[in-house]
C-alpha positions as CSV (number, residue, x, y, z in Angstrom):
1,X,6.1,-0.5,23.6
2,X,8.3,-2.0,21.5
3,X,12.2,-2.6,22.4
4,X,13.7,-0.6,19.8
5,X,11.8,2.0,19.5
6,X,12.8,3.0,23.4
7,X,15.8,2.1,22.4
8,X,15.3,4.2,19.4
9,X,14.4,7.2,21.1
10,X,17.0,7.1,24.3
11,X,13.4,7.3,27.4
12,X,10.3,5.8,27.7
13,X,7.0,6.8,25.7
14,X,3.6,7.9,27.5
15,X,0.7,6.4,25.9
16,X,0.3,9.6,23.2
17,X,4.0,9.3,22.1
18,X,2.8,5.6,21.7
19,X,0.2,6.1,19.7
20,X,2.1,8.9,17.3
21,X,4.7,6.0,15.9
22,X,1.6,3.3,15.9
23,X,0.2,5.7,13.4
24,X,3.9,7.2,11.5
25,X,5.0,3.3,11.5
26,X,1.3,1.7,9.4
27,X,1.0,4.8,7.6
28,X,4.5,4.2,6.0
29,X,3.8,0.4,6.5
30,X,0.3,1.6,4.1
31,X,1.8,3.8,2.1
32,X,4.7,1.4,0.7
33,X,1.9,-1.2,0.4
34,X,0.0,0.4,-1.8
35,X,2.0,1.2,-3.9
36,X,3.0,-2.6,-4.4
37,X,-0.9,-3.1,-4.3
38,X,-1.9,-1.1,-7.0
39,X,-1.0,-3.5,-9.5
40,X,-3.7,-6.1,-8.3
41,X,-5.9,-3.3,-7.7
42,X,-6.1,-2.4,-11.2
43,X,-6.6,-6.4,-12.7
44,X,-9.4,-6.5,-10.1
45,X,-10.8,-3.8,-11.2
46,X,-10.2,-2.3,-15.3
47,X,-9.0,-6.3,-16.4
48,X,-11.2,-8.7,-18.5
49,X,-11.3,-12.4,-18.3
50,X,-10.8,-14.6,-21.0
51,X,-9.4,-18.3,-20.9
52,X,-5.8,-18.5,-22.8
53,X,-5.4,-21.4,-24.8
54,X,-1.2,-22.0,-23.6
55,X,1.1,-22.8,-27.5
56,X,4.3,-23.2,-25.0
57,X,6.1,-23.7,-21.5
58,X,9.9,-23.3,-21.1
59,X,12.1,-23.5,-18.3
60,X,15.1,-20.8,-19.1
61,X,17.2,-19.1,-16.1
62,X,16.8,-14.6,-15.8
63,X,19.9,-12.8,-14.5
64,X,19.3,-12.2,-11.0
65,X,21.4,-10.3,-8.6
66,X,22.4,-13.6,-6.7
67,X,22.9,-15.2,-10.0
68,X,20.4,-17.2,-12.6
69,X,17.2,-17.4,-11.5
70,X,15.1,-20.5,-13.5
71,X,11.9,-19.4,-14.3
72,X,8.8,-21.0,-16.5
73,X,9.1,-18.8,-19.5
74,X,4.6,-19.3,-21.5
75,X,3.2,-18.7,-23.8
76,X,-0.2,-18.4,-24.1
77,X,-2.8,-16.8,-27.0
78,X,-6.2,-15.4,-26.2
79,X,-9.3,-13.7,-27.7
80,X,-9.4,-10.1,-27.1
81,X,-13.3,-9.4,-26.9
82,X,-13.2,-5.7,-27.0
83,X,-11.3,-6.3,-30.5
84,X,-12.2,-9.4,-31.3
85,X,-8.3,-10.0,-31.8
86,X,-6.2,-12.6,-31.1
87,X,-3.5,-11.8,-28.8
88,X,-0.2,-13.7,-27.7
89,X,1.6,-13.3,-24.6
90,X,4.2,-14.5,-22.7
91,X,4.2,-14.6,-18.8
92,X,7.3,-15.8,-16.5
93,X,6.4,-17.7,-13.3
94,X,7.9,-19.7,-10.5
95,X,8.9,-23.0,-11.0
96,X,6.6,-25.1,-10.0
97,X,3.6,-23.2,-11.2
98,X,0.9,-26.0,-12.2
99,X,0.2,-25.0,-15.8
100,X,-2.1,-26.9,-17.7
101,X,-3.9,-26.7,-22.2
102,X,-5.7,-23.5,-21.2
103,X,-5.6,-21.2,-18.2
104,X,-7.7,-18.5,-17.4
105,X,-5.9,-15.2,-18.1
106,X,-6.5,-11.7,-16.9
107,X,-6.1,-8.9,-19.6
108,X,-6.2,-4.9,-20.3
109,X,-9.2,-4.6,-23.4
110,X,-7.5,-3.4,-26.5
111,X,-3.3,-2.5,-25.1
112,X,-0.7,-4.6,-25.7
113,X,1.0,-6.6,-23.1
114,X,-1.6,-5.6,-20.5
115,X,-1.8,-9.6,-19.8
116,X,-1.3,-11.8,-17.7
117,X,-2.0,-15.2,-16.2
118,X,-4.7,-15.6,-13.7
119,X,-2.2,-18.0,-10.9
120,X,0.8,-14.8,-11.4
121,X,-1.2,-13.2,-9.0
122,X,0.3,-11.8,-5.9
123,X,-2.1,-11.5,-3.0
124,X,0.7,-10.9,-0.1
125,X,0.2,-6.8,-0.8
126,X,-2.5,-6.7,-0.8
127,X,-3.4,-9.0,2.8
128,X,-0.7,-6.5,3.7
129,X,-2.5,-3.1,2.8
130,X,-6.0,-4.3,4.2
131,X,-3.8,-5.3,7.8
132,X,-2.1,-1.5,7.4
133,X,-5.2,0.3,7.0
134,X,-6.6,-1.5,10.0
135,X,-4.3,-0.5,11.8
136,X,-4.0,3.5,10.5
137,X,-7.9,3.4,11.5
138,X,-7.5,1.8,14.1
139,X,-4.8,4.4,15.7
140,X,-6.1,7.4,14.6
141,X,-10.4,6.4,15.9
142,X,-7.7,5.6,19.3
143,X,-5.7,9.4,19.0
144,X,-9.2,10.3,18.2
145,X,-11.0,9.0,21.3
146,X,-8.0,10.4,23.9
147,X,-7.5,13.9,22.1
148,X,-12.4,14.0,22.4
149,X,-12.5,12.5,25.9
150,X,-13.9,15.0,28.9
151,X,-11.6,16.3,31.2
152,X,-11.8,15.0,34.3
153,X,-13.0,17.5,36.9
154,X,-10.8,18.8,40.0
155,X,-13.3,18.9,43.3
156,X,-13.2,21.7,45.3
157,X,-13.1,21.7,49.3
């Protein structure tokens, strides 16, 4: 098993303990990644897509922990299909993000300030969530298989 796990426990772990620690670790990663992934899933499930006209792109600095962080402030307008009204929104993107005159936008129909440029989507939490889901499933299957394995019989002489 992992070296830090042995040092943490102070002893060698048997297979069952290793499996339980794997499940606990994977569940922790699963919980954190599910919180981070919720935004991406909600846009995937509930958002509509439209073509937005980019109105302005400015380079601004926003305060960060270690000083100002340069960002692109993108102002765009699009037609909300549910209300047939034009909406204007602002998005902050990383410097160097390619922005054209028209960009696809994801938005929640009828809600104000529930829109983002499609290039602002972050797939890293989704990948971590999927990987942790697979690890949790595998670990639980492995523990279930071991718990339900037939016991070896002793031979009588």
